[in-house]
C-alpha positions in Angstrom: -117.6 23.0 160.9 -120.1 25.4 159.2 -117.5 26.2 156.5 -116.5 22.6 156.1 -120.2 21.6 155.5 -120.6 24.4 153.0 -117.5 23.2 151.0 -118.8 19.6 151.0 -122.3 20.5 150.0 -121.2 23.1 147.5 -118.8 20.7 145.7 -115.7 22.9 146.3 -113.8 20.8 148.7 -110.7 18.9 147.3 -111.6 15.5 148.8 -113.8 12.5 148.4 -116.5 13.7 150.8 -117.8 16.2 148.3 -117.9 13.6 145.5 -119.7 11.1 147.7 -122.4 13.7 148.7 -122.8 14.6 145.0 -123.3 11.0 144.0 -125.8 10.4 146.8 -127.9 13.4 145.9 -127.8 12.4 142.2 -128.9 8.8 142.9 -131.8 10.0 145.2 -132.9 12.6 142.6 -132.9 9.9 139.8 -134.8 7.4 142.0 -137.4 10.0 142.9 -138.0 11.1 139.3 -138.3 7.5 138.2 -140.8 6.9 141.0 -142.9 9.9 140.0 -143.0 8.7 136.4 -143.9 5.1 137.3 -146.5 6.3 139.9 -148.4 8.0 137.0 -149.2 4.6 135.5 -152.5 3.5 137.0 -151.7 -0.2 137.2 -148.3 0.4 138.9 -149.8 3.0 141.3 -152.5 0.5 142.4 -150.0 -2.2 143.3 -147.2 0.0 144.8 -148.9 3.1 146.1 -147.8 2.4 149.7 -144.2 2.0 148.5 -144.3 5.2 146.5 -145.8 7.1 149.5 -143.1 5.8 151.8 -140.4 6.6 149.3 -141.8 10.2 149.0 -141.8 10.7 152.7 -138.2 9.7 153.2 -137.1 11.6 150.1 -138.7 14.7 151.4 -136.9 14.3 154.7 -133.7 13.8 152.8 -134.2 16.9 150.6 -135.4 19.0 153.6 -132.2 18.1 155.6 -130.1 19.0 152.6 -131.9 22.3 152.2 -131.5 23.2 155.9 -127.8 22.2 155.9 -127.1 24.3 152.8 -129.0 27.4 154.2 -127.3 27.1 157.5 -123.8 26.4 156.2 -123.9 29.2 153.7 -123.7 31.6 156.6 -120.0 30.9 156.6 -119.6 32.4 153.1 -119.1 36.0 154.3 -117.3 37.4 157.2 -119.1 39.7 159.7 -117.7 42.8 158.0 -118.9 41.6 154.6 -122.5 41.2 155.7 -122.5 38.3 158.1 -124.2 34.9 158.0 -127.6 36.1 156.8 -126.1 37.6 153.6 -124.8 34.2 152.6 -128.1 32.5 153.6 -130.2 35.0 151.7 -127.9 34.6 148.7 -128.5 30.8 148.7 -132.2 30.9 149.5 -133.1 33.3 146.7 -130.7 31.8 144.1 -131.8 29.6 141.3 -130.6 26.4 142.9 -131.9 27.5 146.3 -135.4 27.9 144.8 -135.1 24.5 143.1 -134.1 22.9 146.4 -137.1 24.6 148.1 -139.6 23.5 145.5 -138.2 20.0 145.7 -139.9 19.6 149.0 -142.6 22.2 148.9 -145.3 20.1 147.1 -145.3 17.5 149.9 -145.8 20.1 152.7 -148.4 22.0 150.6 -150.4 18.8 150.2 -150.1 18.1 153.9 -151.7 21.5 154.7 -154.0 21.6 151.8 -155.1 18.0 151.0 -157.8 19.1 148.7 -155.4 20.2 146.0 -155.0 18.3 142.7 -152.4 15.6 143.3 -151.5 15.5 139.6 -150.2 19.0 139.7 -148.1 18.2 142.8 -146.6 15.1 141.1 -145.6 17.3 138.1 -144.0 19.8 140.5 -142.0 17.0 142.1 -140.3 16.4 138.8 -138.6 19.8 139.2 -136.1 17.8 141.4 -134.4 16.7 138.3 -133.2 20.3 137.9 -131.1 19.8 141.0 -128.7 17.7 138.8 -127.8 20.8 136.8 -125.9 22.0 139.9 -123.4 19.2 139.3 -123.4 19.5 135.5 -122.8 22.8 133.9 -124.6 21.9 130.6 -127.7 24.0 131.3 -125.5 26.8 132.6 -123.3 26.6 129.5 -126.3 26.7 127.3 -127.8 29.7 129.0 -124.4 31.6 128.8 -124.0 30.5 125.2 -127.5 31.9 124.3 -126.9 35.1 126.1 -123.5 35.6 124.4 -125.1 35.1 121.0 -128.4 36.7 121.8 -128.2 39.1 118.8 -127.7 36.2 116.4 -130.6 34.3 118.1 -132.8 37.3 117.8 -132.0 37.7 114.1 -132.7 34.0 113.5 -136.0 34.3 115.4 -136.9 37.4 113.4 -136.4 35.4 110.1 -138.5 32.5 111.5 -141.2 35.0 112.3 -141.2 36.4 108.8 -141.2 33.0 107.2 -144.1 31.9 109.5 -146.3 34.9 108.6 -145.6 34.8 104.9 -146.2 31.0 104.6 -149.3 31.2 106.7 -150.7 34.1 104.6 -150.0 32.2 101.3 -151.5 29.0 102.7 -154.7 30.9 103.7 -155.2 32.1 100.2 -154.3 28.7 98.7 -156.3 26.4 101.0 -158.7 28.6 102.9 -161.7 27.9 100.6 -161.0 24.2 100.3 -160.4 23.5 104.0 -162.0 26.2 106.1 -161.8 24.0 109.2 -158.0 24.0 109.1 -157.1 27.1 107.0 -160.1 29.3 107.6 -158.0 32.2 109.0 -154.5 33.4 109.0 -154.0 32.7 112.8 -155.1 29.0 112.1 -152.6 29.0 109.2 -149.9 30.4 111.5 -150.3 27.4 113.8 -149.9 25.1 110.7 -146.9 27.1 109.6 -145.2 26.8 113.0 -145.7 23.1 113.1 -144.4 22.7 109.5 -141.3 24.8 110.2 -140.4 23.0 113.4 -141.3 19.4 112.4 -141.4 19.5 108.6 -145.1 18.4 108.3 -148.1 20.5 109.4 -150.3 17.5 110.2 -152.8 18.6 107.5 -152.9 17.3 104.0 -153.0 20.0 101.3 -155.6 19.7 98.5 -154.2 22.0 95.9 -150.9 22.0 93.9 -150.2 25.5 95.2 -150.7 24.3 98.7 -148.3 21.4 98.2 -145.7 23.9 96.8 -146.1 26.2 99.8 -145.9 23.3 102.2 -142.7 22.1 100.5 -141.1 25.5 100.6 -142.1 26.0 104.2 -140.6 22.6 105.2 -137.4 23.5 103.4 -137.3 26.9 105.2 -137.7 25.0 108.5 -134.7 22.8 107.7 -132.6 25.9 106.9 -133.7 27.6 110.1 -132.8 24.5 112.1 -129.3 24.5 110.5 -128.8 28.2 111.3 -129.9 27.7 114.9 -127.7 24.7 115.3 -124.7 26.6 113.9 -125.3 29.4 116.3 -125.5 27.1 119.3 -122.4 25.1 118.2 -120.4 28.3 117.7 -121.6 29.7 121.0 -120.6 26.5 122.8 -117.2 26.5 121.2 -116.7 30.1 122.2 -117.8 29.3 125.7 -115.2 26.5 126.0 -112.6 28.8 124.5 -113.3 31.5 127.2 -113.0 28.8 129.9 -109.7 27.6 128.6 -108.5 31.2 128.3 -109.5 31.9 131.9 -107.9 28.7 133.2 -104.8 29.4 131.2 -104.5 32.9 132.6 -104.8 31.6 136.1 -102.3 28.9 135.3 -99.7 31.4 134.0 -100.2 33.6 137.1 -99.6 30.6 139.3 -96.4 29.7 137.4 -95.1 33.3 137.6 -92.5 32.2 140.2 -91.7 29.0 138.4 -93.4 26.6 140.8 -96.8 25.6 142.0 -97.6 25.7 145.7 -100.1 23.2 147.2 -102.7 26.0 147.6 -102.3 27.0 144.0 -102.6 23.4 142.8 -105.9 23.0 144.8 -107.2 26.3 143.3 -106.3 25.2 139.8 -107.9 21.8 140.2 -111.1 23.5 141.6 -111.2 25.7 138.6 -110.6 22.8 136.3 -113.6 21.0 137.7 -115.7 24.1 137.7 -115.0 24.7 134.0 -115.5 21.0 133.3 -112.1 20.6 131.7 -110.6 17.1 131.5 -107.3 16.3 133.2 -105.8 15.7 129.8 -106.7 19.3 128.7 -105.4 20.7 132.0 -102.1 18.8 131.6 -101.7 20.0 128.0 -102.3 23.6 129.1 -99.9 23.0 132.0 -97.2 21.8 129.6 -97.7 24.9 127.4 -97.5 27.2 130.3 -94.3 25.7 131.6 -92.8 25.9 128.2 -93.7 29.5 127.9 -92.2 30.2 131.4 -88.9 28.4 130.4 -88.7 30.3 127.2 -89.3 33.6 129.0 -86.7 32.7 131.6 -84.1 31.8 129.0 -84.7 35.0 127.2 -84.3 37.0 130.4 -81.0 35.1 131.1 -79.7 35.9 127.6 -80.7 39.5 127.9 -78.8 39.8 131.2 -75.8 38.1 129.7 -75.9 40.5 126.7 -76.1 43.5 128.9 -73.0 42.4 130.8 
């Protein structure tokens, strides 16, 4: 039972139960985040504060039960000779998603024991629950992996942005410092203007000299160029990430087809990998057709070689 609960909660079971649990958790998280946002409006809070309080109580009970079930069931991840139940539980509790699950309920209990704390801070912490959705969508994980795989290119781009920021801030200090000391009275103040200009295209301060206008124009243009470079790096990294997933799935598929047929266990493993890599069924079917074609061609060549030898 422990292993079965772990499979359902972890989303690795090949049945409807895991999908139902996933949808239930997703809906509860979205309802909670919407309630936190609406509760921040004074008028809505005054009229529905009892409803929001009741919703928060039952949500905390729901997330607490989920957390305890996950921590308990992860004890089935490792056999006794591999470290036992507590190894799996420690692995979950101190993992990224384990910490997110913990902090999804911690603010409520913290306020119960320390009612004098600022409620606004606790409301903001409750919004961390939305990070639970990343467990069922690999977008954030793919982004993190993409950034790590292209970290050298990102560091080079950030280095260029740093140089552009300092140069444009220094030039703006000499061009506008005497005319607008309240905004450009020092290079650090100009660095703030430069960062805003590079990231948004406008530094929120009107220049008074023609040279200042020229510097602002060039700085905004550099910002557009930097955004294009960063976008290209991210797009390339995502494309490479998808390519690596397809290559890994294709390798597993070819190994499963080594004997010319797929067993039920192999089909379940491949389907689990497909969902883990977020590949569509159409992509999986296309790769399956290519793998079968490769197997048939390899089999025909081996038959021809045997016939030639005879």
